[in-house]
C-alpha positions in Angstrom: 56.1 71.0 7.9 57.5 73.9 6.1 56.8 77.3 4.4 59.3 78.5 1.5 59.6 81.6 -0.8 60.9 80.9 -4.3 60.5 82.0 -8.0 58.1 79.2 -9.6 59.8 80.1 -12.7 63.8 81.5 -12.0 64.4 84.8 -13.0 60.9 85.5 -13.6 60.8 88.0 -10.6 57.6 86.8 -9.6 57.3 85.2 -6.0 55.1 82.2 -4.6 54.6 80.9 -1.5 55.2 76.8 -1.0 53.2 75.2 2.2 54.0 71.6 3.1 51.7 70.8 6.1 50.5 67.4 7.3 51.3 65.6 4.3 49.5 68.4 1.9 50.9 70.8 -0.3 49.7 74.2 -1.4 51.1 77.2 -3.3 50.1 80.8 -3.3 51.3 83.4 -5.9 52.2 86.7 -4.2 53.8 88.7 -7.1 56.8 90.8 -7.7 57.3 91.9 -4.1 59.8 89.5 -2.3 59.6 91.3 1.0 55.9 91.2 0.9 56.1 87.2 0.2 58.9 86.7 3.0 56.8 88.4 5.6 53.1 86.5 4.2 55.4 83.2 5.0 57.0 84.0 8.3 53.0 84.6 9.3 51.9 81.4 7.9 54.6 79.7 9.5 53.9 81.1 12.9 50.3 80.1 12.6 51.1 76.7 11.3 53.7 76.2 14.1 50.7 77.0 16.8 48.4 74.3 15.4 46.1 76.8 13.0 45.7 74.1 10.4 43.1 76.1 8.4 45.9 78.8 8.0 47.2 77.7 4.7 43.7 78.1 3.0 42.6 81.3 4.9 45.7 83.1 5.1 46.1 86.3 2.7 49.0 88.3 2.4 49.0 92.2 3.3 48.1 94.3 0.3 50.5 97.1 -0.7 49.9 100.5 -1.0 49.9 102.1 -4.4 53.4 103.6 -3.4 54.8 100.5 -2.5 53.8 98.7 -5.7 54.7 101.5 -8.0 58.3 101.8 -6.3 58.7 98.0 -6.7 57.1 98.1 -10.6 59.6 101.1 -11.3 62.9 99.3 -10.2 61.8 95.9 -12.0 59.5 96.3 -14.6 59.9 99.7 -15.5 63.9 99.4 -15.6 63.8 96.8 -18.1 61.0 97.0 -20.3 60.2 100.7 -20.6 62.9 103.5 -22.4 64.7 105.8 -20.2 62.8 109.0 -21.1 59.5 107.3 -20.4 60.7 106.1 -17.3 61.8 109.5 -16.1 58.4 111.0 -17.4 56.6 107.9 -14.9 58.9 109.0 -12.1 58.2 112.8 -12.5 54.5 112.4 -12.9 54.0 109.8 -10.0 56.3 111.9 -7.7 54.4 115.3 -8.4 51.0 114.2 -9.1 49.7 110.5 -8.5 51.4 109.5 -5.5 50.5 112.6 -3.2 46.8 111.5 -3.7 47.1 107.5 -4.1 50.2 106.9 -2.5 49.2 105.8 1.0 46.3 103.6 0.0 46.0 100.1 -0.2 45.9 99.1 -3.7 42.3 97.2 -3.1 41.0 100.7 -1.3 41.2 102.9 -4.1 37.8 103.2 -5.6 36.6 104.3 -9.3 35.0 107.7 -7.3 38.5 108.5 -6.0 39.9 107.9 -9.7 37.3 110.2 -11.3 37.5 112.9 -8.2 41.5 113.0 -8.8 40.8 113.7 -12.9 38.6 116.3 -12.1 40.8 118.3 -9.7 43.7 117.7 -12.0 41.5 119.7 -14.8 40.5 122.3 -12.1 44.1 123.2 -11.6 44.5 123.8 -15.2 46.5 121.2 -16.6 45.8 120.0 -20.0 43.7 117.4 -21.2 46.8 115.6 -22.9 48.8 115.8 -19.5 45.6 114.6 -17.7 45.2 111.7 -19.9 48.7 111.0 -19.2 48.5 110.8 -15.6 45.7 108.4 -16.0 47.5 106.1 -18.4 50.2 105.9 -16.2 48.1 105.0 -13.1 46.4 102.3 -15.3 49.2 100.7 -16.7 50.7 100.2 -13.0 47.1 98.9 -11.6 46.9 96.3 -14.6 50.1 94.9 -13.4 48.8 94.5 -10.1 45.8 92.8 -11.4 48.2 90.5 -13.7 50.1 89.8 -10.1 46.9 88.5 -8.8 47.2 91.4 -6.1 43.8 92.9 -7.0 41.2 92.3 -9.6 39.7 95.3 -10.8 41.4 98.3 -12.5 39.1 101.3 -10.9 40.5 103.4 -13.6 39.2 101.8 -16.8 37.4 103.6 -19.4 37.6 106.8 -17.6 39.3 108.9 -20.3 36.0 109.8 -21.7 35.8 112.1 -18.8 38.8 114.0 -20.1 38.1 116.6 -23.2 40.2 116.0 -25.9 41.5 118.6 -27.9 41.5 118.8 -31.7 45.0 117.1 -32.8 44.8 119.9 -35.2 45.0 123.0 -33.1 48.6 121.8 -31.9 50.0 122.2 -35.5 51.3 125.8 -36.6 53.1 124.6 -40.1 54.9 127.2 -42.2 54.1 127.4 -45.8 57.0 126.8 -48.5 58.0 130.4 -48.7 58.2 130.6 -45.3 60.6 127.5 -44.9 62.6 129.2 -47.8 62.7 132.5 -45.9 63.7 130.5 -42.7 66.4 128.5 -44.4 67.8 131.4 -46.3 68.4 133.3 -42.8 69.6 130.4 -41.2 72.4 130.2 -44.3 73.0 134.0 -43.9 73.5 133.8 -39.9 74.5 130.3 -39.1 75.7 128.6 -42.2 77.5 125.7 -40.6 73.7 124.7 -39.1 72.2 125.2 -42.8 72.5 121.4 -43.4 70.7 120.8 -40.1 67.8 122.8 -40.8 67.5 122.0 -44.3 67.3 117.9 -43.2 64.7 119.0 -40.4 62.8 120.8 -43.1 63.0 117.8 -45.8 62.5 115.1 -43.5 60.2 115.9 -41.2 62.5 114.4 -38.5 61.9 115.1 -34.7 64.4 117.2 -32.8 65.8 114.0 -30.8 66.3 112.1 -34.3 68.3 115.1 -35.9 70.8 115.4 -32.9 71.1 111.5 -32.8 71.5 110.9 -36.6 75.0 109.3 -37.6 76.7 109.2 -40.7 76.1 105.5 -40.9 72.4 105.9 -41.2 72.9 108.4 -44.2 72.5 106.4 -47.5 73.6 108.5 -50.3 73.6 105.5 -52.9 69.6 104.6 -52.0 68.9 108.2 -51.2 67.5 107.8 -47.6 68.1 108.3 -44.0 67.2 105.5 -41.5 65.9 106.8 -38.3 67.7 104.3 -35.5 67.8 106.6 -32.7 67.3 109.7 -31.1 68.5 112.0 -28.1 66.3 112.4 -25.2 66.9 114.0 -21.6 70.9 114.0 -22.7 70.3 110.3 -23.8 70.4 108.3 -26.8 67.3 106.1 -26.9 65.3 104.2 -29.5 62.9 106.1 -31.7 59.5 106.8 -31.0 57.4 103.6 -31.0 60.9 101.8 -30.9 60.5 101.8 -34.9 63.2 102.1 -37.4 62.1 103.7 -40.3 63.4 105.1 -43.6 62.9 108.5 -45.1 63.4 109.5 -48.5 66.2 112.1 -49.4 65.6 114.9 -51.9 68.1 115.7 -54.4 68.7 119.1 -52.8 69.4 117.4 -48.9 71.5 114.6 -50.6 73.9 117.4 -52.2 74.2 119.4 -49.2 74.8 116.6 -46.7 77.6 115.2 -49.3 79.6 118.8 -49.0 78.7 119.1 -45.3 80.2 115.4 -44.7 83.4 116.5 -46.9 83.6 119.6 -45.0 83.4 118.2 -42.0 86.1 115.6 -42.8 88.4 118.4 -43.7 87.9 120.4 -40.2 88.6 117.2 -38.5 92.0 116.6 -40.4 93.2 120.2 -39.6 92.0 119.8 -35.9 94.3 116.5 -35.8 91.0 114.4 -34.5 88.7 111.7 -35.7 86.3 112.5 -38.1 82.9 112.9 -35.8 80.2 110.1 -36.3 77.6 112.5 -35.8 75.8 114.1 -39.0 75.2 117.5 -37.1 77.9 118.7 -34.7 79.7 122.0 -33.8 83.7 122.1 -34.2 84.5 119.9 -31.5 83.0 116.9 -33.1 80.4 116.5 -30.1 76.6 116.1 -30.7 74.6 119.6 -31.0 72.2 120.1 -28.2 68.6 120.7 -28.1 68.7 124.0 -26.3 71.4 125.5 -28.7 69.4 124.4 -31.9 65.8 124.7 -31.0 65.9 127.4 -28.3 68.5 129.8 -29.7 69.6 129.3 -33.5 65.6 128.5 -34.7 64.0 131.4 -32.7 66.8 134.2 -33.8 66.3 132.7 -37.3 62.6 133.2 -37.3 62.8 136.7 -35.6 65.5 137.9 -38.1 63.5 136.6 -41.2 60.1 138.6 -40.1 58.3 135.2 -39.5 56.1 134.4 -36.6 57.2 132.6 -33.8 56.7 128.7 -33.7 58.0 125.5 -32.3 60.9 123.8 -33.7 58.3 120.6 -33.9 56.1 122.7 -36.3 58.8 122.1 -39.0 57.8 118.4 -39.1 54.3 119.6 -39.3 55.4 121.9 -42.2 57.1 118.8 -44.2 53.9 116.7 -43.9 51.6 119.7 -44.5 53.2 120.7 -48.0 53.5 117.0 -49.1 49.9 116.8 -48.7 49.0 120.0 -50.4 51.6 118.9 -53.3 49.0 115.7 -53.5 51.1 113.1 -51.9 49.1 110.4 -50.3 48.1 110.4 -46.7 49.9 106.7 -46.4 53.1 108.0 -47.7 53.2 110.7 -45.3 52.3 108.4 -42.6 55.4 106.3 -43.4 57.9 109.3 -43.7 56.6 110.8 -40.5 56.8 107.2 -38.6 53.0 107.6 -37.0 52.0 104.3 -35.2 49.0 104.2 -37.4 47.2 106.0 -40.5 44.6 107.1 -38.2 47.1 109.8 -36.3 47.9 111.2 -39.9 44.3 111.3 -40.8 43.3 113.2 -37.5 46.3 115.6 -37.9 46.6 116.2 -41.4 43.6 114.8 -43.4 41.8 118.3 -43.6 44.6 119.4 -45.8 44.3 116.9 -48.5 43.7 118.8 -51.9 39.8 119.1 -52.3 39.2 116.4 -49.6 37.3 113.2 -51.1 35.8 114.8 -54.2 38.1 113.1 -56.7 37.3 110.0 -55.3 33.6 109.9 -55.4 34.1 111.3 -59.1 35.5 108.1 -60.2 32.1 106.4 -59.4 30.6 108.4 -62.1 29.9 106.7 -65.7 32.9 107.0 -67.8 30.9 109.1 -70.7 29.9 111.6 -68.0 33.6 111.7 -66.7 34.9 112.4 -69.9 32.3 115.2 -70.9 32.8 116.6 -67.4 36.5 116.8 -67.9 36.3 118.7 -71.1 34.0 121.3 -69.7 35.6 121.9 -66.5 39.2 120.7 -66.7 40.9 119.5 -63.5 42.8 122.0 -61.4 46.5 121.5 -61.2 48.0 121.1 -57.4 51.1 121.7 -58.2 
């Protein structure tokens, strides 16, 4: 007779109970909580010793509470498979919102009605739909892992996002037009000339703030005329770029010229200071990377104010880049690649309404060629330059 606890596949982190009783063998998958598996094994062994021969079939381990399972999940899967910034977001939202409601409940006690009630209450508190949707996604993801570990069979959070109103993505953008971008850059050059290359790069590439802060010279290709986005600063740590996808962004001739001059100036500054040339493209005089607080909260808003422009977020420079490209007639597919969107649908949802003349030119191409020629002569096509 014997009851053992071990991983079926060494290093998998999934624990099983193996029971050897009266010539019969049985195994039971417990999940990623070794402590829970050991506890269940002790109970089984005790009952077998007392002669309860049916226990191998009937014994069921205690179902952990949501808090127990979530903490174990964060320490195992979360710590190895989720990027640092996302993991920190999980911890914050669990601690402040999800665990106070579901933490003490056993996983198999959480009902669909419980989750619905939680979603309604969060919205009543004034949380945005995006935030509540994030809570639902975090909760549902953890529950799905519990299903995969065969602790429970049903996800009570499945298909409940329909209960959370979706905000039009276009309502979140407040882009500057081409003239406003120029006014901003002129002001930066006047007040903070050292940071002019930083803001020009933001305006000409649409890079996210963290990507700009984490940009190294090794990712700038002057010969090929592109920048490779390989990493980003998030919560003061270097992480993979969003969607863990490296992308290439084309450099305009103006940006290439400015960055070349900027690199030479940084090299001369380092030589005078007797220190190595900084690997960071954008840095203060000490060669260290810039901070989000300095660039997005202070410098950016001071320049907006001095230029007489409305207050927008730094992230709206990214929207400005995309908007100007589209209004100049560039395809949504090209904008999608430059922006690094996960899918073309995101690009369409946010910027599709900006495409010149919508789809009129597309349907016009369906007309007979004779009609097209006559119509073109009578109504010349407008320029979108």
